[in-house]
N, C-alpha and C positions, 0 to 999 in steps of 0.2 A: 828179905828181912834178915836181921842179924841172928847169928847162931850162938853167940857168946854173951854172957852178962856184961862184960866190959864193952863189947860193941854196942849193946843196947844203951848203956850209959853214955857212950860217946854220942850216939844219935840224940839223946835227950839234951846233952850239953850243947851240941851244935845248934839245935833248935832254939835254945834259950839265948845263946850268943848271937845268932842271926837276928832274932827279934830286937835285942839290945842294940846291936850295931845299926840296924835299920832305923831305929828310933833316933839315935844320935846323928846319923848321917842326914836324916830329914830335918832335924833341928838346925844343923849347920847350914843346910841349903836354904831353909826358910829365913834364918837370920840374915844371911848374905843377900837374899832376894829383897827383904824389907829395907836393907840399907841401900841397895841399888835403886829401889823405887823412890826412896827419899832423895837420893842424889839426882835422879831424873826429874823429880818435881822441884829441885833446887830448894828444898826445905832444910836449911842448915841446922835448926834446932832439933828436928826429928832425926837427922842424920847423926848428930853428935850423941843424942841419947841412945840411939841404936848401936852406935859404935862402942859406947861404954858397956852396954849389955853384951855385945859380941866379945869384947876384951875379957870381961869377967868370965863368961861361959866357956870360951875357948881355953882359957888357962885352967879352969876347973876340970875341963875334959882332959887336960894333960895329967892332972893329978889322979884322975880316974883311969888313965891308961887308954883313953879313946883316941887321942891324938898324941903324936910325939911333940916334944918341946919345940923343935925347929919348924915343924909343919904349922903349929899354932902361931909361932912368931912370924913366919912368912905370910900367912893369911892375914893376920892382924895388921902387919906392916903395910901390906898392899891396900887393904881396905882403908886404913887410916890415911894413907897418902891421897886417896881419892877424896876423903872428907876434907883434908887440908887444902886440896886443890879448889874445892867448892868454897871454902872459907876465904881463900885469897881472891877468888872471883867476885865474892860479895863485898869484900873490903874496899 
């Protein structure tokens, strides 16, 4: 266990940050999973709605400091490309 007050504080901060990071990481995975399920089911409307939510959330995570700007842009771009691919297949 920690011997200094500062070390005890660092332990508390680390615990809080770990919980927060785990929450957002899980949210990101769940949203991408929902989109992939919609794509597998070839449900274009659901995929577009989910993509809109993903776009909003990922960019809000950038402002909160959870994701970096380029990481969010890369993830959104790749997911959006798969939605467009489905839209072209349905057209």
